[in-house]
C-alpha positions as CSV (number, residue, x, y, z in Angstrom):
1,M,-0.9,2.3,-1.1
2,P,0.5,2.4,2.4
3,V,-2.0,3.4,5.3
4,V,-2.1,3.4,9.0
5,I,-4.8,0.8,9.6
6,V,-5.6,-1.5,6.7
7,T,-8.4,-4.0,5.9
8,G,-8.7,-7.7,6.5
9,G,-9.7,-10.6,4.3
10,S,-13.0,-11.0,2.5
11,G,-13.5,-14.6,3.7
12,R,-15.1,-15.6,0.4
13,L,-14.4,-19.2,-0.7
14,H,-14.4,-20.6,-4.2
15,T,-13.9,-24.1,-5.6
16,P,-10.5,-24.0,-7.3
17,K,-10.4,-24.6,-11.1
18,K,-7.2,-25.3,-12.8
19,E,-6.2,-23.1,-15.8
20,V,-3.6,-23.5,-18.5
21,K,-0.1,-22.7,-17.3
22,G,2.3,-20.4,-19.2
23,M,0.1,-17.3,-19.1
24,K,1.8,-14.2,-20.2
25,I,2.3,-11.4,-17.7
26,S,2.6,-7.7,-18.5
27,V,4.6,-5.7,-15.9
28,V,3.2,-2.2,-15.9
29,I,5.1,0.6,-14.3
30,P,3.9,4.2,-14.3
31,V,6.6,6.9,-13.7
32,K,7.1,10.6,-14.2
33,E,10.4,10.1,-15.8
34,I,13.0,7.3,-16.2
35,N,15.0,7.4,-12.9
36,E,17.5,5.4,-10.9
37,Y,14.7,3.4,-9.2
38,I,13.4,2.3,-12.6
39,M,16.8,1.3,-13.7
40,E,17.2,-0.7,-10.5
41,S,13.8,-2.4,-10.9
42,H,14.5,-3.2,-14.5
43,G,17.6,-5.1,-13.5
44,Y,15.7,-7.3,-11.1
45,L,12.9,-7.9,-13.6
46,K,15.5,-9.2,-16.1
47,Q,16.4,-11.8,-13.5
48,Q,12.9,-13.2,-13.2
49,D,12.7,-17.0,-13.6
50,Y,9.4,-16.9,-15.5
51,A,8.3,-16.7,-19.1
52,P,6.6,-15.3,-21.0
53,F,6.4,-11.7,-19.7
54,E,6.9,-8.2,-20.9
55,I,7.8,-4.9,-19.3
56,I,5.9,-1.7,-20.1
57,V,7.0,1.7,-18.6
58,F,4.8,4.7,-18.9
59,P,6.8,8.0,-18.4
60,D,5.4,11.4,-19.1
61,R,7.8,12.0,-21.9
62,D,10.4,10.3,-24.1
63,T,13.9,11.2,-23.1
64,G,15.6,8.8,-25.4
65,V,16.6,6.4,-22.5
66,K,16.3,2.7,-23.5
67,L,15.7,-0.2,-21.2
68,S,16.6,-3.6,-22.7
69,G,13.6,-5.7,-23.4
70,A,11.1,-3.1,-22.2
71,R,8.6,-0.9,-24.0
72,I,8.7,2.7,-23.0
73,I,5.6,4.5,-24.0
74,A,5.4,8.3,-23.3
75,T,2.0,9.4,-22.1
76,G,2.2,13.1,-21.4
77,P,1.4,14.3,-17.9
78,M,-1.2,12.2,-16.2
79,G,-1.7,10.4,-12.9
80,P,-0.5,6.8,-12.0
81,A,-4.0,5.3,-12.3
82,E,-4.5,6.8,-15.7
83,K,-1.2,5.4,-16.9
84,R,-2.1,2.0,-15.5
85,D,-5.4,2.1,-17.4
86,L,-3.3,2.3,-20.6
87,A,-2.4,-1.4,-20.0
88,I,-5.8,-2.2,-21.5
89,K,-4.6,-0.8,-24.8
90,Y,-0.9,-1.7,-24.8
91,A,-0.4,-4.8,-22.7
92,D,-0.4,-8.3,-24.4
93,G,-0.4,-10.3,-21.2
94,D,-3.2,-12.4,-19.6
95,V,-2.2,-10.9,-16.3
96,L,-1.2,-7.3,-15.5
97,A,1.5,-6.9,-12.8
98,F,1.3,-3.4,-11.4
99,L,4.5,-2.3,-9.8
100,D,5.4,1.2,-8.4
101,D,8.4,2.9,-10.0
102,D,10.3,2.9,-6.6
103,A,9.8,-0.9,-6.0
104,Y,11.7,-3.9,-7.3
105,P,10.9,-7.6,-7.1
106,E,12.5,-10.8,-5.8
107,K,13.5,-13.3,-8.4
108,G,10.5,-15.6,-8.0
109,W,8.0,-12.7,-8.0
110,L,6.3,-13.5,-11.3
111,K,6.5,-17.3,-11.0
112,N,4.9,-17.3,-7.5
113,A,2.1,-14.9,-8.6
114,A,1.4,-16.9,-11.8
115,A,0.9,-20.1,-9.7
116,R,-2.0,-18.4,-7.9
117,F,-3.9,-17.7,-11.1
118,E,-4.2,-21.5,-11.7
119,D,-7.3,-21.0,-9.6
120,A,-10.0,-19.5,-11.9
121,G,-11.6,-18.0,-8.8
122,V,-8.7,-15.7,-8.2
123,G,-9.1,-12.2,-9.8
124,A,-6.0,-10.6,-8.3
125,V,-2.9,-11.4,-6.2
126,G,-0.8,-9.2,-3.9
127,G,2.2,-9.5,-1.8
128,P,4.3,-7.7,0.8
129,A,6.3,-4.6,0.0
130,V,9.4,-4.8,2.3
131,T,11.7,-1.8,3.0
132,P,15.1,-2.4,1.5
133,K,18.0,-2.7,4.0
134,G,20.0,-0.4,1.8
135,D,17.6,2.6,2.2
136,T,18.7,5.6,4.1
137,R,18.0,5.8,7.8
138,L,15.0,8.2,7.3
139,Q,13.5,5.8,4.8
140,R,14.1,2.7,7.0
141,A,12.6,4.6,9.9
142,S,9.5,5.2,7.8
143,G,9.4,1.5,7.0
144,A,9.8,0.7,10.7
145,V,6.7,2.9,11.4
146,F,4.6,1.1,8.8
147,S,5.7,-2.4,9.8
148,S,5.0,-1.7,13.5
149,M,2.0,-3.5,15.1
150,L,1.2,-0.1,16.7
151,T,0.7,1.4,13.2
152,S,-0.7,-1.4,11.1
153,S,-2.0,-3.7,13.8
154,R,-2.3,-7.3,12.5
155,Y,-2.2,-6.0,8.9
156,V,1.5,-5.7,8.8
157,Y,1.4,-8.3,6.0
158,R,1.5,-5.3,3.6
159,Y,5.0,-4.5,4.8
160,L,6.4,-7.8,6.0
161,P,5.9,-11.4,4.8
162,R,3.1,-13.1,6.8
163,R,0.8,-16.1,6.2
164,E,-1.2,-16.3,3.0
165,R,-4.8,-15.2,3.2
166,E,-7.7,-13.6,1.2
167,V,-8.0,-9.8,1.3
168,D,-10.4,-7.3,-0.1
169,D,-8.2,-4.2,-0.4
170,F,-4.6,-4.1,-1.6
171,P,-2.3,-1.4,-3.0
172,T,-0.9,-1.3,-6.5
173,V,2.7,-1.1,-5.3
174,N,2.5,-4.9,-5.8
175,L,-0.7,-6.1,-7.3
176,F,-1.5,-8.6,-10.1
177,V,-4.8,-8.5,-11.8
178,R,-6.2,-10.6,-14.6
179,K,-6.4,-8.5,-17.7
180,S,-9.9,-9.8,-18.5
181,V,-11.0,-8.7,-15.0
182,F,-9.4,-5.3,-15.4
183,E,-11.1,-4.8,-18.8
184,R,-14.4,-5.9,-17.5
185,L,-14.3,-3.3,-14.7
186,G,-13.0,-0.6,-17.1
187,G,-9.7,-0.2,-15.2
188,F,-9.3,2.1,-12.3
189,D,-11.8,4.8,-11.2
190,T,-9.4,7.7,-11.8
191,A,-11.7,10.1,-10.0
192,Y,-10.0,8.7,-6.8
193,W,-6.3,9.2,-6.0
194,P,-5.1,7.9,-3.8
195,G,-7.6,5.1,-3.2
196,E,-8.2,4.0,-6.8
197,D,-6.8,0.6,-5.8
198,T,-9.3,0.3,-2.9
199,K,-12.2,0.9,-5.4
200,L,-10.8,-1.6,-7.9
201,C,-10.4,-4.3,-5.2
202,L,-13.9,-3.6,-3.9
203,D,-15.2,-4.2,-7.5
204,I,-13.2,-7.4,-7.9
205,T,-14.5,-8.9,-4.7
206,K,-18.1,-7.5,-4.5
207,K,-19.1,-6.9,-8.1
208,L,-17.4,-9.9,-9.7
209,G,-17.3,-12.2,-6.6
210,L,-13.6,-13.1,-7.2
211,K,-10.8,-13.6,-4.7
212,I,-7.8,-11.4,-4.0
213,V,-5.1,-13.6,-2.6
214,Y,-2.2,-12.4,-0.5
215,D,0.9,-14.6,-1.0
216,P,4.1,-13.7,1.1
217,K,6.2,-15.2,-1.7
218,V,5.0,-12.6,-4.1
219,L,7.5,-10.1,-2.6
220,V,8.8,-6.8,-3.7
221,Y,11.1,-4.3,-2.0
222,H,9.7,-0.8,-1.7
223,H,11.8,2.3,-1.1
224,R,9.9,4.4,1.5
225,R,9.4,8.1,1.6
226,P,11.7,9.5,4.3
227,L,10.6,10.8,7.6
228,F,9.3,13.2,8.4
229,A,7.7,15.6,5.8
230,Q,7.3,13.2,2.8
231,H,6.2,10.3,5.0
232,L,3.6,12.4,6.8
233,K,2.4,13.9,3.6
234,Q,1.7,10.5,2.2
235,V,0.0,9.4,5.4
236,S,-2.3,12.5,5.4
237,R,-3.4,11.9,1.8
238,Y,-4.4,8.3,2.5
239,A,-6.0,9.2,5.7
240,F,-8.2,11.9,4.1
241,Q,-9.3,9.5,1.3
242,R,-10.0,6.7,3.8
243,G,-12.1,9.0,5.8
244,Y,-14.1,9.9,2.7
245,F,-14.3,6.3,1.7
246,V,-16.1,5.5,5.0
247,K,-19.1,7.2,3.4
248,A,-18.5,6.3,-0.3
249,F,-17.4,2.7,0.1
250,P,-18.4,1.4,3.6
251,D,-18.0,-2.2,2.6
252,T,-14.3,-2.0,3.1
253,S,-13.8,1.3,4.8
254,L,-16.4,1.5,7.5
255,R,-14.3,-0.5,10.0
256,P,-13.5,0.2,13.6
257,G,-9.7,0.1,13.1
258,Y,-9.7,3.2,10.8
259,F,-11.3,5.3,13.6
260,V,-8.7,4.5,16.3
261,P,-6.2,7.2,15.4
262,S,-8.9,9.9,15.3
263,L,-10.2,8.7,18.7
264,F,-6.7,8.8,20.0
265,L,-6.2,12.4,18.7
266,V,-9.4,13.5,20.5
267,F,-8.3,11.8,23.7
268,V,-4.8,13.5,23.5
269,F,-6.3,16.9,23.2
270,A,-8.8,16.2,26.0
271,G,-5.8,16.7,28.2
272,A,-6.1,20.4,27.5
273,F,-9.0,20.4,29.9
274,A,-6.9,19.0,32.7
275,P,-7.5,22.0,35.0
276,V,-11.3,21.4,35.0
277,L,-11.2,17.6,34.8
278,P,-12.1,15.5,37.9
279,K,-9.1,14.0,39.5
280,A,-10.1,10.5,38.6
281,A,-10.5,11.4,35.0
282,L,-7.1,13.2,34.9
283,V,-5.5,10.1,36.5
284,F,-7.1,7.9,33.8
285,W,-6.0,10.2,31.0
286,A,-2.4,10.2,32.3
287,A,-2.4,6.4,32.7
288,V,-3.6,5.8,29.2
289,I,-1.0,8.3,27.7
290,S,1.7,6.7,29.8
291,I,0.8,3.2,28.6
292,Y,0.7,4.5,25.0
293,L,4.1,6.2,25.2
294,A,5.6,3.0,26.8
295,S,4.2,1.0,23.9
296,V,5.7,3.4,21.3
297,A,9.0,3.1,23.2
298,A,8.8,-0.7,23.0
299,A,8.2,-0.5,19.3
300,S,11.2,1.8,18.9
301,I,13.4,-0.7,20.7
302,A,12.1,-3.4,18.5
303,A,13.1,-1.3,15.5
304,V,16.6,-1.0,16.9
305,Y,16.9,-4.8,16.9
306,A,15.2,-5.3,13.5
307,E,17.3,-2.6,11.8
308,R,20.5,-3.0,13.9
309,D,20.6,0.7,14.1
310,V,19.9,2.9,17.2
311,V,19.3,6.0,15.1
312,V,16.5,4.3,13.2
313,G,15.0,3.1,16.4
314,A,15.1,6.6,17.9
315,L,13.5,8.1,14.8
316,T,10.7,5.5,15.0
317,F,9.4,6.9,18.3
318,P,8.3,10.3,17.0
319,G,7.5,8.7,13.6
320,I,4.8,6.5,15.1
321,L,3.4,9.3,17.3
322,L,3.2,11.8,14.5
323,T,1.8,9.2,12.1
324,H,-1.1,8.5,14.5
325,L,-1.9,12.1,15.1
326,I,-1.7,13.1,11.4
327,Y,-3.7,10.2,10.3
328,G,-6.3,10.8,12.9
329,Y,-6.7,14.5,11.9
330,Y,-6.9,13.9,8.2
331,F,-9.2,10.9,8.5
332,L,-11.7,13.1,10.4
333,K,-11.2,15.8,7.7
334,G,-12.0,13.3,5.0
335,L,-14.9,11.9,6.9
336,L,-16.5,15.4,7.2
337,S,-15.6,16.4,3.6
338,A,-18.1,16.5,0.8
339,K,-15.3,16.2,-1.8
340,K,-13.4,13.1,-2.8
341,G,-10.2,15.0,-3.7
342,I,-6.9,15.1,-1.9
343,A,-6.4,17.3,1.2
344,G,-3.0,16.3,2.5
345,C,-0.6,18.2,4.6
């Protein structure tokens, strides 16, 4: 799941133990209905240079559409986590590869992930979800916001390939989990959405003491939700749940970085008291805001060069600013909430 500030590595070390190669992988894709994104992803999955693997797609209903070599199992209306849990019943693989319906993998995706499971201490593997160059400008601007250091800090590895590492929280857009581990934990805690992946990863690392490995070669491309409404709605949902998780699961959510957007929000609105602020305080406030805006402008210029598109860069400026403010507000809302449900904008 994409968020504004994400978590770091668990730092837990294990002695590697070799396992038998040739494990079967089940690719599990929940979706409301068979759509163009699924058709695109299916095409890339058929190009994988790994065997054996299977593809299971869980739509709400059977529309008669067929995908060569894939099992399509209608589930009725249910959430993504509930559909992924059905892998316990239907998947034949030793490893479950969870993939979002709007993502598609590189050719070596399965092979590179499978290599990581040769270490018996690895319970799960994740990789970056990169914004496709063919996306619309509004989608690429959303991707530029998430892959900016101002938004994700040093945790941009979720959106861009970075060095391999251990992590303790990773989204199901691109997450491999041993089926035996998934079964042992009873699947996802479907009381949480979004955030069920955070809870699963916490259980893998804390309850079972296994590693979650991030490998930049386990790469997928992820179509973003376009700026502004859909992007900000997604941000608000994850911010609210992260705020709630600070209380529910402090091991991976009670971290200073998650509080930064909320502190920034409070600082911004402190400017409303400018008429009564001491001159020194007003100067300090103005200086901080100026530095912040200059940093956002620099990130927007970087997006122009990365995307080779001035419009995408221009959209990135308000995108970063609004992402920070929306995240800050809904994080506080979740932090103060007694409920674990969704309260997005």
